[in-house]
C-alpha positions in Angstrom: 0.0 0.1 -0.1 1.6 3.3 -0.9 2.1 5.8 1.9 0.7 9.5 2.9 2.5 12.1 1.0 2.8 15.7 1.1 1.3 17.1 -2.0 1.3 21.0 -1.2 2.8 23.4 1.5 3.0 27.0 2.5 5.7 28.9 4.5 5.7 32.5 5.9 9.0 34.2 6.4 9.7 33.7 10.2 10.3 36.8 12.1 8.7 39.7 13.9 5.5 40.4 12.3 3.9 43.1 14.1 1.3 43.8 11.4 0.1 40.0 11.7 -2.0 38.0 14.2 -2.2 34.3 14.9 -5.4 34.4 12.9 -3.9 36.2 9.7 -0.8 34.0 9.8 -3.0 30.9 10.0 -5.4 32.1 7.2 -2.3 33.2 4.6 -0.7 29.8 5.0 -3.8 27.8 4.8 -4.9 29.3 1.4 -1.5 29.3 0.0 -1.0 25.9 0.9 -4.3 25.0 -0.9 -3.4 26.6 -4.0 -0.1 24.9 -4.0 -1.6 21.7 -3.8 -4.2 22.6 -6.5 -7.3 21.6 -4.6 -10.3 23.5 -3.3 -11.2 23.8 0.6 -14.2 21.3 0.0 -11.6 18.5 -0.6 -10.2 18.6 2.9 -11.3 16.0 5.3 -9.6 16.8 8.4 -7.7 19.9 9.7 -4.8 19.9 12.3 -3.6 22.9 14.0 -0.4 23.0 15.8 -0.4 25.8 18.2 1.7 25.9 21.5 0.7 29.3 22.9 1.3 28.8 26.8 0.4 32.3 27.1 1.9 33.9 24.0 -1.4 34.8 22.5 -4.4 35.7 24.5 -6.8 33.8 21.8 -6.8 30.1 22.9 -8.9 27.4 21.5 -7.6 28.2 18.0 -8.6 25.2 15.9 -11.3 27.0 14.2 -9.2 29.9 13.1 -8.2 27.6 10.0 -12.1 28.0 9.0 -11.5 31.7 8.6 -9.7 30.9 5.3 -12.5 29.8 3.5 -16.2 29.2 4.3 -16.1 25.8 2.8 -13.9 24.7 5.6 -17.2 25.0 7.8 -18.0 21.8 9.5 -14.6 20.0 8.9 -13.1 18.2 11.8 -10.4 20.5 13.2 -8.4 19.8 16.1 -5.8 21.7 18.1 -2.7 19.7 18.8 0.2 20.4 21.2 3.2 18.8 22.3 5.8 21.5 23.5 8.2 22.6 20.8 7.5 19.2 18.9 3.9 20.5 18.2 4.1 21.1 14.8 5.4 17.3 14.3 2.7 16.3 16.5 -0.1 17.7 14.2 1.8 16.3 11.1 1.9 12.8 12.5 -1.6 13.1 13.8 -2.6 14.0 10.1 -0.7 11.2 8.5 -2.5 8.7 11.1 -5.6 10.0 10.1 -4.8 9.0 6.4 -3.2 5.9 7.2 -6.5 4.9 9.1 -8.5 5.6 5.8 -10.5 8.3 7.9 -9.3 11.1 5.8 -8.2 11.2 1.9 -6.7 14.7 2.3 -5.7 16.3 5.6 -4.8 19.9 6.1 -2.1 20.6 8.8 -1.2 24.1 9.9 1.4 25.2 12.5 1.5 28.7 14.1 3.1 30.9 16.6 3.5 34.4 17.5 5.9 35.0 20.2 7.7 38.6 19.7 4.7 40.5 21.2 5.2 39.2 24.5 7.6 41.1 26.8 11.3 39.1 27.3 10.5 38.0 30.9 7.3 36.6 30.0 8.8 34.8 27.0 11.2 32.9 29.6 8.2 32.1 31.7 6.1 30.7 29.0 8.8 28.6 27.6 9.7 27.2 31.0 6.1 25.5 31.0 7.8 22.9 28.6 9.8 21.8 31.7 8.9 19.9 34.7 7.9 23.0 37.0 7.5 20.9 40.3 11.5 20.5 40.1 12.8 23.3 37.4 10.9 26.4 38.1 13.6 27.7 39.9 16.0 27.5 36.9 17.3 30.9 35.8 17.2 32.3 32.2 14.0 30.1 31.1 14.5 27.2 28.9 17.9 28.8 28.0 18.8 27.9 31.6 17.9 24.2 31.2 20.1 23.9 28.2 22.6 25.8 29.8 23.1 23.3 32.6 23.0 20.5 30.1 26.0 22.1 28.1 27.7 22.5 31.5 27.1 18.9 32.4 28.4 17.8 29.0 31.5 20.0 29.3 32.2 18.4 32.8 31.8 14.7 31.2 33.4 15.3 27.9 35.6 18.4 27.8 34.9 21.9 26.7 33.2 21.9 23.5 32.9 25.6 22.8 34.6 25.4 19.6 32.3 22.8 18.2 29.3 24.6 19.5 30.5 27.7 17.8 31.3 25.8 14.5 27.7 24.7 14.8 26.5 28.1 15.0 28.4 29.4 12.1 27.3 26.6 10.0 23.8 27.3 10.4 24.0 31.2 10.2 25.8 30.5 7.0 23.3 28.0 5.8 20.4 30.5 6.5 21.8 33.1 4.3 20.2 31.5 1.1 16.8 30.5 3.0 14.1 33.1 2.0 12.1 32.1 5.1 14.9 32.4 7.7 14.4 35.3 10.3 18.2 36.0 10.3 19.9 35.7 6.9 23.4 36.7 7.9 26.7 34.7 8.0 28.1 35.5 11.4 31.4 33.4 11.0 33.0 31.2 13.6 35.0 34.1 15.2 31.8 36.0 16.1 30.3 33.0 17.3 33.3 31.8 19.4 34.1 34.9 21.2 32.0 36.6 24.2 31.3 40.1 23.2 28.8 42.9 23.8 26.7 41.6 20.9 27.2 38.0 22.0 26.9 37.7 25.7 26.9 34.5 27.7 23.2 33.9 28.2 23.2 30.7 30.4 26.2 28.5 31.4 28.6 28.2 28.5 26.0 29.4 26.0 26.1 32.6 24.2 23.6 34.3 22.5 24.8 32.9 19.1 24.1 29.3 20.7 20.3 30.0 21.2 17.5 29.9 18.4 15.5 33.4 18.0 12.1 34.3 19.4 9.9 34.3 16.3 6.3 34.6 14.6 5.5 32.5 11.7 3.4 29.9 10.4 3.6 26.8 7.9 1.0 24.3 6.2 1.0 21.1 4.4 -1.6 19.4 2.6 -1.2 15.5 3.0 -3.1 13.0 0.9 -3.5 9.2 0.7 -1.1 7.4 -1.8 -3.6 6.8 -4.6 -4.9 10.7 -4.5 -1.2 11.8 -4.3 -0.3 10.1 -7.6 -3.0 12.4 -9.5 -1.3 15.6 -7.8 1.3 17.9 -8.9 4.0 16.5 -6.7 4.1 13.8 -4.0 6.6 13.6 -1.1 5.9 10.5 0.9 6.2 9.5 4.6 8.2 6.5 4.2 8.2 5.9 7.6 7.9 7.8 11.2 8.2 7.4 14.8 7.2 9.2 18.1 8.6 8.4 21.5 7.7 10.5 24.8 10.2 10.3 27.6 10.0 11.4 31.3 9.1 15.1 31.7 11.5 15.6 34.9 15.4 15.8 34.2 15.9 14.0 37.5 14.5 10.8 36.0 17.0 10.4 33.1 20.7 10.9 31.9 19.9 14.1 30.2 23.4 13.9 28.3 21.7 10.9 26.4 18.8 12.0 24.3 17.3 8.4 24.5 13.9 9.4 23.2 15.6 10.8 20.0 17.7 7.4 19.8 14.6 5.2 19.9 12.8 7.5 17.3 15.6 7.5 15.0 16.1 3.6 15.2 12.5 2.8 14.6 12.2 5.3 11.7 15.1 4.1 10.0 14.3 0.1 10.6 10.7 0.7 9.3 12.0 2.6 6.2 14.8 -0.2 5.7 17.4 2.4 5.8 20.5 3.5 7.6 21.3 6.9 8.7 24.1 7.2 5.8 21.5 6.5 3.3 19.7 10.0 4.0 20.7 12.8 1.9 20.1 15.4 4.5 18.6 15.7 8.1 16.5 18.8 9.4 17.2 18.5 13.2 15.8 20.5 16.4 18.7 22.9 17.0 17.0 25.0 19.7 20.2 25.5 21.0 23.5 24.4 19.6 24.4 22.0 22.5 21.1 20.1 21.3 22.2 19.7 17.6 25.6 18.4 19.2 23.5 15.8 21.2 21.5 14.9 18.5 24.6 13.8 16.4 25.1 11.3 19.1 21.5 10.2 19.5 21.0 9.7 16.0 24.1 7.4 15.7 26.2 9.6 13.4 29.0 9.5 16.0 29.4 7.4 19.4 28.7 9.2 22.8 30.7 11.9 23.6 32.0 12.5 20.4 29.7 14.9 18.9 32.3 17.4 18.1 34.0 15.0 15.3 30.8 15.4 13.2 31.0 19.3 13.0 34.6 19.4 13.1 35.2 16.9 10.4 32.7 18.7 8.2 30.5 15.9 7.9 27.3 18.1 8.7 28.3 20.9 6.6 25.8 21.4 3.3 28.5 19.7 1.2 29.4 17.0 3.9 28.2 13.2 4.0 25.0 14.2 6.0 24.1 17.6 5.7 22.4 18.7 8.7 20.0 21.9 8.9 21.1 23.0 5.1 17.9 25.6 5.9 19.8 27.3 8.6 18.0 25.3 11.3 15.8 26.7 14.3 19.2 28.7 15.0 19.1 31.0 11.7 15.4 30.3 10.7 13.8 31.3 14.0 11.7 28.9 16.2 7.9 30.0 16.5 7.1 26.8 18.6 3.8 25.5 17.0 5.1 26.2 13.3 8.6 24.7 13.6 7.7 20.9 13.2 5.5 21.8 10.3 8.1 24.0 8.7 10.7 21.2 8.8 8.4 18.9 7.1 7.8 21.7 4.5 11.6 22.6 4.0 12.3 19.2 3.5 9.7 18.5 1.1 11.2 21.5 -0.8 14.7 19.8 -0.8 13.1 16.6 -2.2 11.3 18.3 -5.1 14.2 20.2 -5.9 12.3 23.7 -4.9 14.7 24.7 -2.1 16.0 27.9 -4.0 19.3 29.3 -2.2 19.6 26.3 0.5 19.3 23.2 -1.9 21.2 20.0 -1.3 22.3 18.6 -4.5 20.7 15.3 -5.6 18.5 15.0 -2.4 16.5 11.9 -2.6 15.8 11.1 1.1 15.3 13.3 4.0 15.0 13.0 7.7 13.4 15.2 10.2 13.8 15.1 14.1 11.8 17.7 16.2 11.6 17.7 19.7 9.6 18.9 22.7 11.3 20.1 25.8 14.7 18.7 26.7 14.0 15.5 24.3 10.8 14.8 26.0 8.5 14.5 22.8 10.7 13.1 20.0 9.4 12.9 16.2 11.1 11.4 13.3 9.9 11.5 9.8 11.9 9.9 6.9 10.6 11.4 3.4 11.2 10.5 0.1 9.9 11.9 -3.4 7.3 9.6 -4.9 6.1 12.0 -7.7 
């Protein structure tokens, strides 16, 4: 049986959008994704909206905002999905499951967040809600503080990795220059990322500003169809496999330097796809902080535990390396509007596989991997994508 496939997409530029609202962003990508797929709203069987919120928007209960795009969407089943920073992928996977189950022929998935209108102190407080507040609410610096502690612990166990983190930051900023959807399209260079300065101060532990993803507004959308329907569409990027694993929320219940949920999802997704990691043309991975990308190199099996620095220092994950990671610029350069991120990663990967990633294209891309996580490797989602039309 042929697999569900992405047959259309839309993506706003990520950044500060004062003239937009959650509603206007949702309406915009909904209309554009349907147009891109070449279908009318009446053909949609189900709608999934990824929206974290957690206080960023006064409007909660947002699933029906998708209906604002066209009256013909009225009475379609619409559900808001949330799983912290993996909210977008949670919505995507729910959409794929609906198609797999035969309950929908065509599903519309939208991801959105508007963060920049929120004062800085509130942003940190909102994001910290994706941690275990009973034990972790005292951590200074919000979620950056959590990953600052992770980086500090990693340095204590495996040595100072400041050089490697700066190389990851520099790589992703360089890649982001060519991505028209990226929030920061500026090649900052290794030296700037490596050195503390007035423009690049320490934020939490050994993490500097260039180690942290950007607060952002934006939206992305996908149209997903069953395999038979997809064969009659303009394009089709199939879900060769997918996996989701949820880990304990408290950091105290696990070794936080081993992203075990990430490992579990990668192993399952690759096994189900009948592939090894080296078969992939590229990976879009969740670099909310540079230390996360480093740990993900290890968790996905690219390098052994404690040797994440090798992957970046030996050039493996550069755009022209043996496994390009975040050719889009990643969250680091692209921005991280929470609910939109996972949908964005799938949309950008579909662009790569269709040869439509103008400015950040990986040459000859045949197979793509997406890893999106919520919290500190609590919600873990992997998709393996391939173009079938």
